[in-house]
N, C-alpha and C positions, 0 to 999 in steps of 0.2 A: 132374697131374690134367687140365691143359688139353690135353694130347695125347690123353687118353682122350675128352674132350668133342669134340675135333676128329675123332677116329675115328668117333664115334657120328654126328656131323654129316655126315661123308663117306658113311657107310653110308645115312643117311636121304636124302641128296641122290641117291645112285645108285638107291635104291629108288624115290623119288618120280619120278625121270626115267623109270624103267622103267614105272611105273604111268601116268604122263602119256603117254608114248609109245604104250602099248598102246591108249589110247583112239582113236588115229588109225587103228587097224586093226580097228575094230569090236568091241573087247573091252570088256565092262562089268566093270571090276575090282572093283566093289562087290557083285557077285552070286555065288552059288554057294559061299557059306561063306568067300570071301576077305575078310579084314578089312583094308581099307586105311585105315580111319578113325583108327587109332592113329598114322599119320603126321601127322595134323592136330595131335593133342595133343602129340606129342613134338617136333614142329618148334617150336611155341609155347613148350613147356617148356624146350628148350635155349636159346632166345633169352632167356627170363626168367632162367634160371640164369646165363647169361653176363652179363646186365645186373646182376644182384645181385652177382656176383663183382666186376665192374668197380666198382660203387659201393663195395663193401667195401674195395677196394684204393685208392679215392680217384682212380680213373682218370677223367679228363674224357672226354666223349663224343667229341670230335674226336681223341682218341688211341687209340680202340678198335682201329682198323685200321692203326695206325702201322707195325707190323712185319710186316703180311701181305704176301705176294708180290703183285706188280702183277697177274699173271694171275688171282689170285683176286679182287682188287678189280674188275677188268674183267669177270670172269664175273658177279659179284654185281650190278654196275651193268646189265649186259645182261639178266640175269634180272629186275631191277627193272622195266625197260622192258617186257620180255616179259610179266610178271605183270599190269602195267596193261592192256596190249593184250588179253591172254588173258581177263582178267576182264571187259573191256568186251564182248568177243565172247560170253562166257558170259551176261552180263546181257542182251544183245540177243537171244540164242537162247532164253532162258528167260522172256521177257516173258509168255508165255501161262500159265505155272505149272510145277509140278514133277510128274514121274511118280510115281504111287503104285500099290500093289497094293490093290485093293478087298477088303473082307471076303469077298466071293464068289469071290475068285481072279481076277477080271478086272483089266484094267489101265486106268488113267485118268490124265488130267492134272487136277490140282487147284491152284487159286490161293487161298491163305490159307484152305484148307479147303473152298472152294466148287468143286463139280463144274464142269469146263470141257468135257471131251469124253472119250469112250472111245478107247483106242489099242490097237494090236496088241502082242503080247509083243516083237516085234522093235523096234517104235518105243519101247517102254519101255526096253529095254536101250540103244538109241541115246541116248535122252534122259539116262539114268543115266550113260552114259559121258561125256556132255557136261558133266554136273554134276561128276563126278570131275575132268575136265580143267580146269574152271573153278577148282576149289580146289587141285588138285595144282600149278598154276602158282605159286601162293603158297607151297606147301610147298617147292618147289625154291628159291625166293628165301630163305625163312627158314633153310633148311639151309645154303645157300651163305653167308648172312650169319653164321651160327654157325660155320661152318668157317673163314671168314676171320678172325673175331674171336677164336676159340680158337687158331688158329695164330699170330696176332699176339701173343696173351697168352703162349702157350708159348715163342715165340721171345724175348719180353721177359723172362720168368722165366729162361729158359736163359742169356741174355746177363748178367742181373744175378747169376745163381749163378756163372757162370764169372768175372765181374769180381770178385765178393767172394772167390772162391777164389784168384784171382790177387793181390788185395790181401793176403789172409791169407799167401800165399807170400812176398810182399815183406816183410811184418812179420817173418816167421820168419828171413829172410836177414840 
């Protein structure tokens, strides 16, 4: 089961990397029927599932990553730092408010529902891309964390299984 969770986390990581990267090329991945917001829920869902499974197995928090490959842990640590910096930049760039489509089809920036200013469609898509970029940095972190934790758990289960099979073979001998 942990390998399945690891595969889902890897798929989410690659997808969120693609979504995140696309925002640097002027793409608004949240527009035109593309639904990228499922990445938000599934990133958090995988983390919650792994946390619940670790608690059910009585695994202490410091052991969650014990058997993950070093490169995965390094990647997760780097993504943690990147997510902090990326979110700080997002926050600094969105101080004015968030882009919205007004009921009459025009575009505007609103801050807590209050009208700030009108914007062009191009600026709307640029600001939406910045919004997706701000969140997708966290998606990458959560998927990387889930991939590392699931891989560690799968390796732990695999070694426990092979050890118990080895012990069983010794008992039969």
